[in-house]
N, CA and C of each residue as an Amber inpcrd file, in Angstrom:
protein
   402
 -11.7040000 -31.0520000 -19.9690000 -11.5180000 -30.2730000 -18.8130000
 -12.7520000 -30.4140000 -17.9110000 -12.5240000 -30.2900000 -16.6590000
 -13.5610000 -30.5180000 -15.6330000 -14.6370000 -29.4180000 -15.7490000
 -15.7960000 -29.7190000 -15.3460000 -16.9680000 -28.8040000 -15.3220000
 -16.6540000 -27.6790000 -14.3450000 -17.0440000 -26.4870000 -14.6950000
 -16.7430000 -25.3210000 -13.8080000 -17.6240000 -25.3520000 -12.6380000
 -17.0400000 -25.3410000 -11.4740000 -17.8070000 -25.3300000 -10.1890000
 -18.5210000 -23.9710000 -10.1550000 -19.6840000 -23.9660000  -9.4410000
 -20.4310000 -22.6980000  -9.2420000 -19.5930000 -21.7570000  -8.3890000
 -19.0380000 -22.1920000  -7.2890000 -18.1690000 -21.4140000  -6.4810000
 -17.3410000 -22.2600000  -5.5710000 -16.2680000 -21.6780000  -5.0860000
 -15.3970000 -22.4450000  -4.1460000 -14.7420000 -21.4230000  -3.2930000
 -14.7210000 -21.6330000  -1.9520000 -14.2170000 -20.7580000  -0.9950000
 -13.1050000 -21.4470000  -0.1660000 -12.0890000 -20.7130000   0.2460000
 -11.0660000 -21.1660000   1.0950000 -10.5690000 -20.0910000   1.9990000
 -10.0840000 -20.4480000   3.1810000  -9.6090000 -19.4090000   4.0980000
  -8.1510000 -19.0750000   3.8480000  -7.7650000 -17.8170000   4.1870000
  -6.3950000 -17.3660000   4.2660000  -6.3260000 -16.5250000   5.4990000
  -5.1060000 -16.3010000   5.9610000  -4.9440000 -15.6010000   7.1690000
  -4.0300000 -14.3580000   6.9340000  -4.2910000 -13.3300000   7.6540000
  -3.4590000 -12.1570000   7.5480000  -2.1470000 -12.3130000   8.4110000
  -1.3490000 -11.2790000   8.4040000  -0.0480000 -11.3310000   9.0930000
   0.4420000  -9.8880000   9.2770000   1.1780000  -9.5940000  10.3260000
   1.5860000  -8.2270000  10.5920000   2.4210000  -7.6740000   9.4850000
   3.0510000  -8.4940000   8.6590000   3.8710000  -7.9170000   7.5120000
   3.1980000  -7.7290000   6.1930000   1.8580000  -7.8940000   6.2230000
   1.1450000  -7.6850000   4.9380000   1.1470000  -6.1860000   4.5900000
   1.6500000  -5.8560000   3.4060000   1.7110000  -4.5350000   2.9160000
   0.6570000  -4.2240000   1.8770000   0.4540000  -5.1800000   0.9450000
  -0.4710000  -5.0360000  -0.1660000  -0.2920000  -3.7870000  -0.9560000
   0.9430000  -3.5170000  -1.3780000   1.3140000  -2.3570000  -2.1150000
   1.7460000  -2.6320000  -3.5640000   1.7560000  -3.9130000  -3.9200000
   2.2950000  -4.2330000  -5.2960000   1.2840000  -3.7350000  -6.3470000
   1.8310000  -3.1550000  -7.4450000   1.0190000  -2.5520000  -8.4260000
   0.5130000  -3.5230000  -9.5100000   1.0590000  -4.7600000  -9.5340000
   0.7100000  -5.7100000 -10.5970000   0.1180000  -7.0110000 -10.1760000
   0.2290000  -7.4130000  -8.8540000  -0.1330000  -8.7980000  -8.4500000
  -0.7950000  -8.7820000  -7.1070000  -1.3850000  -9.9310000  -6.8100000
  -1.9690000 -10.3800000  -5.6130000  -1.5540000 -11.7520000  -5.4410000
  -1.1110000 -12.1820000  -4.2380000  -0.7120000 -13.5830000  -4.0140000
  -1.3000000 -14.0780000  -2.6840000  -1.7620000 -15.3690000  -2.7560000
  -2.1250000 -16.0930000  -1.5450000  -1.1020000 -17.2840000  -1.5090000
  -0.6160000 -17.5320000  -0.3300000   0.4470000 -18.6020000  -0.1990000
   0.0600000 -19.5390000   0.9750000   0.5300000 -20.7410000   0.8340000
   0.3630000 -21.7040000   1.9180000   1.4680000 -21.5070000   3.0280000
   2.4630000 -20.6480000   2.7310000   3.5120000 -20.3790000   3.7250000
   2.8840000 -19.9840000   4.9970000   3.5520000 -20.3060000   6.1250000
   3.0310000 -19.9580000   7.4360000   3.4780000 -18.6690000   8.0180000
   4.4070000 -17.9890000   7.3270000   4.8670000 -16.7020000   7.8100000
   5.2470000 -15.7910000   6.5750000   5.5690000 -14.5850000   6.8280000
   5.6890000 -13.5830000   5.7600000   6.8270000 -12.5720000   6.1990000
   7.6970000 -12.3130000   5.2810000   8.6860000 -11.2560000   5.4940000
   8.1080000  -9.9840000   4.9660000   8.7480000  -8.8810000   5.2540000
   8.3260000  -7.5490000   4.7700000   8.5870000  -7.3690000   3.2590000
   9.1920000  -8.2940000   2.6320000   9.4510000  -8.2430000   1.1380000
   8.2510000  -8.6380000   0.3130000   7.2500000  -9.3640000   0.8960000
   6.1630000  -9.8870000   0.1410000   5.0130000  -8.8770000  -0.0180000
   5.3300000  -7.8240000  -0.8490000   4.3400000  -6.7040000  -0.8790000
   3.0960000  -7.0210000  -1.7630000   3.1160000  -8.2530000  -2.3870000
   1.8840000  -8.6040000  -3.1460000   1.0860000  -9.6360000  -2.3690000
   1.6480000 -10.1870000  -1.3070000   0.9690000 -11.2380000  -0.5260000
  -0.1490000 -10.6360000   0.2930000  -1.3700000 -11.2200000   0.1230000
  -2.5380000 -10.7070000   0.8600000  -2.9580000 -11.7840000   1.8730000
  -2.4970000 -13.0100000   1.7790000  -2.8550000 -14.0190000   2.7870000
  -1.9040000 -15.1350000   2.8230000  -1.6220000 -15.6200000   4.0590000
  -0.8210000 -16.7830000   4.2910000  -1.6710000 -17.9290000   4.8090000
  -1.0930000 -19.0820000   4.9020000  -1.7850000 -20.2700000   5.3660000
  -3.0590000 -20.5180000   4.5280000  -2.9180000 -20.1940000   3.2390000
  -4.0360000 -20.4640000   2.2740000  -4.4270000 -21.8990000   2.2680000
  -5.5870000 -22.1550000   2.4810000  -6.0190000 -23.6190000   2.5230000
  -6.8570000 -23.9730000   1.2710000  -6.1840000 -23.8810000   0.1140000
  -6.9050000 -24.1470000  -1.1160000  -6.5180000 -25.5680000  -1.5960000
  -7.4450000 -26.1200000  -2.4160000  -7.2370000 -27.4010000  -3.0280000
  -6.9810000 -27.2010000  -4.5190000  -5.8320000 -27.5660000  -4.9700000
  -5.4080000 -27.3390000  -6.3910000  -6.4910000 -27.9420000  -7.3640000
  -7.0150000 -29.1220000  -7.0720000  -7.9770000 -29.7390000  -7.9710000
  -9.2030000 -28.8180000  -8.0740000  -9.6560000 -28.2600000  -6.9150000
 -10.8180000 -27.3930000  -6.9340000 -10.5470000 -26.0920000  -7.6690000
  -9.3300000 -25.5730000  -7.5810000  -9.0170000 -24.3300000  -8.3440000
  -8.9570000 -24.6360000  -9.8230000  -8.4980000 -25.7680000 -10.2030000
  -8.4350000 -26.1280000 -11.6190000  -9.7860000 -26.1710000 -12.3210000
 -10.8870000 -26.3900000 -11.4970000 -12.2150000 -26.3980000 -12.0950000
 -12.6290000 -24.9980000 -12.7230000 -11.9280000 -23.9530000 -12.3560000
 -12.2650000 -22.6290000 -12.8560000 -11.4560000 -22.2290000 -14.0730000
 -10.5110000 -23.0810000 -14.4900000  -9.5870000 -22.6580000 -15.5310000
 -10.1560000 -22.6420000 -16.9000000 -11.2900000 -23.2980000 -17.0780000
 -11.9380000 -23.2650000 -18.4100000 -13.0210000 -22.1490000 -18.5340000
 -13.1880000 -21.4190000 -17.4530000 -14.0950000 -20.2870000 -17.4280000
 -13.5370000 -19.1470000 -18.3350000 -14.3970000 -18.3430000 -18.9590000
 -13.9410000 -17.1720000 -19.6810000 -13.3090000 -16.1540000 -18.7290000
 -13.9520000 -15.9760000 -17.5940000 -13.5570000 -15.0360000 -16.5480000
 -13.8110000 -15.6570000 -15.2330000 -13.1010000 -15.1400000 -14.2030000
 -13.2700000 -15.6080000 -12.8710000 -13.4960000 -14.4480000 -11.9850000
 -14.4560000 -14.5850000 -11.0350000 -14.6950000 -13.5120000  -9.9770000
 -14.0260000 -14.0080000  -8.7270000 -13.2320000 -13.1770000  -8.0760000
 -12.4800000 -13.4900000  -6.8710000 -12.9380000 -12.5270000  -5.8090000
 -13.6180000 -13.0250000  -4.7960000 -14.0350000 -12.1260000  -3.6880000
 -13.2040000 -12.3590000  -2.4870000 -12.6580000 -11.3910000  -1.9070000
 -11.8600000 -11.4800000  -0.6630000 -12.6770000 -10.7580000   0.3990000
 -13.0610000 -11.4720000   1.4980000 -13.9010000 -10.8780000   2.4820000
 -13.3150000 -11.1250000   3.8690000 -13.2870000 -10.0420000   4.6340000
 -12.9990000 -10.0680000   6.1220000 -14.1260000  -9.3280000   6.7870000
 -14.7500000 -10.0700000   7.6380000 -15.9780000  -9.4970000   8.3070000
 -16.8640000  -8.9280000   7.3290000 -17.2610000  -7.5870000   7.4170000
 -18.2220000  -7.0670000   6.4800000 -17.5000000  -6.3160000   5.3500000
 -16.1780000  -6.4040000   5.2280000 -15.4500000  -5.6940000   4.1570000
 -15.0400000  -6.7090000   3.0900000 -15.3690000  -6.3780000   1.8450000
 -14.9720000  -7.2720000   0.8160000 -14.4830000  -6.5190000  -0.3740000
 -13.7230000  -7.2230000  -1.2250000 -13.1800000  -6.6940000  -2.4820000
 -13.4920000  -7.7240000  -3.5590000 -13.8610000  -7.2540000  -4.7140000
 -14.1150000  -8.2090000  -5.8720000 -13.1420000  -7.8770000  -6.9790000
 -12.5690000  -8.9370000  -7.5170000 -11.5970000  -8.8310000  -8.5660000
 -12.1370000  -9.7140000  -9.6830000 -12.0570000  -9.2270000 -10.9610000
 -12.3920000 -10.0090000 -12.0480000 -11.1090000 -10.1990000 -12.9150000
 -10.8960000 -11.4600000 -13.4160000  -9.6990000 -11.7900000 -14.1150000
  -9.9660000 -12.9300000 -15.0510000  -8.9550000 -13.2340000 -15.9320000
  -9.0080000 -14.3010000 -16.9080000  -8.1720000 -15.4500000 -16.3370000
  -8.7430000 -16.6580000 -16.2010000  -7.9840000 -17.7560000 -15.6920000
  -6.7840000 -18.1800000 -16.6100000  -5.7670000 -18.5930000 -16.0600000
  -4.6600000 -19.1310000 -16.7420000  -4.7870000 -20.6520000 -16.7980000
  -5.0370000 -21.1600000 -18.0090000  -5.3310000 -22.6100000 -18.1430000
  -4.1200000 -23.4540000 -17.7620000  -2.8770000 -22.8730000 -17.5950000
  -1.7170000 -23.6870000 -17.2530000  -1.3450000 -23.5520000 -15.7310000
  -2.2640000 -22.9890000 -14.9370000  -2.0270000 -22.8610000 -13.5380000
  -1.8220000 -24.2670000 -12.9350000  -0.7930000 -24.4560000 -12.1250000
  -0.5490000 -25.8040000 -11.6140000   0.3630000 -25.7600000 -10.3570000
   0.0090000 -24.9100000  -9.4370000   0.8570000 -24.7460000  -8.1970000
   0.0420000 -25.0280000  -6.9520000   0.5100000 -25.9680000  -6.1560000
  -0.1760000 -26.3760000  -4.9490000   0.1790000 -25.5560000  -3.7120000
   1.0610000 -24.4870000  -3.9450000   1.4910000 -23.7430000  -2.8320000
   1.1660000 -22.3060000  -2.8880000   1.1830000 -21.7310000  -4.1530000
   0.9580000 -20.2670000  -4.2970000  -0.0820000 -20.0360000  -5.4310000
  -0.7940000 -19.0640000  -5.2090000  -1.8700000 -18.6260000  -6.1830000
  -1.6700000 -17.1420000  -6.4220000  -1.3050000 -16.7790000  -7.6320000
  -0.9720000 -15.3900000  -7.9960000  -1.9550000 -14.9310000  -9.0810000
  -2.4380000 -13.6890000  -8.7930000  -3.3940000 -13.0190000  -9.7250000
  -2.6740000 -11.7920000 -10.2140000  -2.6510000 -11.6010000 -11.5390000
  -1.8350000 -10.5790000 -12.1690000  -2.6920000  -9.5800000 -13.0040000
  -2.2530000  -8.3700000 -12.9760000  -2.9180000  -7.3400000 -13.8220000
  -2.4870000  -7.5680000 -15.2990000  -1.2320000  -7.9180000 -15.4850000
  -0.6360000  -8.1040000 -16.7730000  -0.9640000  -9.4650000 -17.3690000
  -0.1970000  -9.8100000 -18.4250000  -0.3810000 -11.0590000 -19.1450000
   0.6560000 -12.1410000 -18.7830000   1.6310000 -11.8440000 -17.9510000
   2.6960000 -12.8690000 -17.6260000   2.0440000 -14.1180000 -16.9630000
   2.4240000 -15.2350000 -17.4470000   1.8990000 -16.4930000 -16.8570000
   3.0820000 -17.4000000 -16.4410000   2.8680000 -18.1370000 -15.4030000
   3.7580000 -19.2090000 -14.9870000   2.8600000 -20.2220000 -14.3030000
   3.3590000 -21.3250000 -13.8280000   2.5220000 -22.3070000 -13.1730000
   1.8730000 -21.7500000 -11.9230000   2.4840000 -20.6880000 -11.3580000
   1.9500000 -20.0090000 -10.1280000   0.8140000 -19.0710000 -10.4230000
   0.6640000 -18.6660000 -11.7140000  -0.3050000 -17.6360000 -12.0560000
  -1.7160000 -18.3160000 -12.2480000  -2.5770000 -17.9520000 -11.2990000
  -3.9780000 -18.4550000 -11.4130000  -4.7770000 -17.6430000 -12.4420000
  -4.6040000 -16.3720000 -12.5100000  -5.3390000 -15.4830000 -13.4210000
  -4.5210000 -14.3280000 -13.8910000  -4.8640000 -13.8170000 -15.0300000
  -4.2450000 -12.6500000 -15.6820000  -5.2570000 -11.5770000 -15.9880000
  -4.7890000 -10.4290000 -16.4210000  -5.6830000  -9.3010000 -16.8100000
  -6.7460000  -8.9420000 -15.6760000  -6.2660000  -9.0110000 -14.4980000
  -7.1130000  -8.6790000 -13.3650000  -7.3960000  -7.1690000 -13.3620000
  -8.5540000  -6.8190000 -12.7910000  -8.9610000  -5.4540000 -12.7560000
  -8.4150000  -4.7610000 -11.5220000  -7.7580000  -5.5260000 -10.6470000
  -7.1250000  -4.8810000  -9.3870000  -5.8720000  -5.6480000  -9.0850000
  -4.9430000  -4.9550000  -8.4720000  -3.7280000  -5.5770000  -7.8550000
  -3.8010000  -5.1850000  -6.3750000  -2.8210000  -5.6200000  -5.5930000
  -2.7720000  -5.4770000  -4.1740000  -2.9330000  -4.0020000  -3.7520000
  -2.2860000  -3.1100000  -4.4530000  -2.2960000  -1.7040000  -4.1020000
  -3.6640000  -1.0410000  -4.2970000  -4.5410000  -1.6450000  -5.0130000
  -5.8880000  -1.1210000  -5.2860000  -6.9630000  -1.5300000  -4.2840000
  -6.5710000  -2.4030000  -3.4060000  -7.4930000  -2.9550000  -2.4290000
  -7.8120000  -1.9920000  -1.2720000  -8.9550000  -2.1260000  -0.7200000
  -9.3150000  -1.2280000   0.4220000  -8.3420000  -1.3490000   1.5660000
  -7.9230000  -0.2370000   2.0390000  -6.9720000  -0.1730000   3.1680000
  -7.6260000  -0.6930000   4.4560000  -8.9360000  -0.6220000   4.5830000
  -9.6010000  -1.1580000   5.7230000  -9.4900000  -2.6780000   5.6950000
  -9.5990000  -3.2580000   4.5120000  -9.4320000  -4.7650000   4.4200000
  -8.0260000  -5.1530000   4.6760000  -7.0390000  -4.3580000   4.1180000
  -5.6480000  -4.7080000   4.3250000  -5.2600000  -4.5070000   5.8130000
  -5.8010000  -3.5160000   6.4710000  -5.4990000  -3.3330000   7.9240000
  -6.0060000  -4.4890000   8.7780000  -7.1850000  -5.0250000   8.4160000
  -7.6580000  -6.1480000   9.1770000  -6.7050000  -7.3970000   9.0170000
  -6.3220000  -7.5110000   7.7310000  -5.3810000  -8.6420000   7.4520000
  -4.0740000  -8.4390000   8.1860000  -3.6080000  -7.2300000   8.2630000
  -2.3820000  -6.8810000   8.9370000  -2.5060000  -7.2640000  10.4090000
  -3.6760000  -7.2350000  10.9610000  -3.9090000  -7.6310000  12.3550000
  -3.9860000  -9.1440000  12.5310000  -3.7700000  -9.8610000  11.4430000
  -3.8320000 -11.3320000  11.5290000  -5.1560000 -11.9560000  11.3160000
  -6.2060000 -11.2160000  10.8900000  -7.5490000 -11.6970000  10.7570000
  -7.6120000 -12.7550000   9.6470000  -8.6190000 -13.5690000   9.7010000
  -8.8670000 -14.5510000   8.6730000  -9.7640000 -13.9300000   7.5710000
  -9.5380000 -14.2860000   6.3520000 -10.3690000 -13.8490000   5.2040000
 -10.8420000 -15.0990000   4.5310000 -11.9360000 -14.9180000   3.8550000
 -12.4830000 -15.9510000   2.9500000 -12.2820000 -15.4860000   1.5420000
 -11.6800000 -16.3620000   0.7240000 -11.5130000 -16.0920000  -0.7220000
 -12.4900000 -16.9830000  -1.4660000 -13.3850000 -16.3740000  -2.2440000
 -14.4190000 -17.0960000  -2.9010000 -14.2610000 -16.9190000  -4.4170000
 -14.1890000 -17.9850000  -5.1290000 -14.0710000 -17.9730000  -6.6130000
 -15.4410000 -18.3950000  -7.2850000 -15.7090000 -17.7350000  -8.3560000
 -16.8620000 -18.1890000  -9.1650000 -16.5160000 -17.8930000 -10.6100000
 -16.9720000 -18.7550000 -11.5070000 -16.7910000 -18.5580000 -12.9610000
 -17.8350000 -17.5570000 -13.4150000 -17.4310000 -16.8030000 -14.4040000
 -18.3610000 -15.7770000 -15.0350000 -18.6230000 -16.2360000 -16.4320000
């Protein structure tokens, strides 16, 4: 497996339909739009590189920081070694895995995030998502 990178950041964008109310997951997608059904989606137009994300899969834990302006949230989770999706990145509180699941056993889901952060994303603001191995 590849050496764990120290950190990796990529941009995502908010959208007027971001709800961030899901109790089990957070998702970033490369989709360019969002319907009101995506209650776990926190960012669209995610510009991540699958190869760079894979560098974190051998870490014991991963720290995921989502920042918009001066507001940030930190999530700690266990990487899913079988993550292999170039379009969607899902972080789950539970243990369910699929190729879309980047990490499991997260300490936060969408509904736990700061409403100030969510409101900025709902206004279409850009966020930085930064990963680091722990």
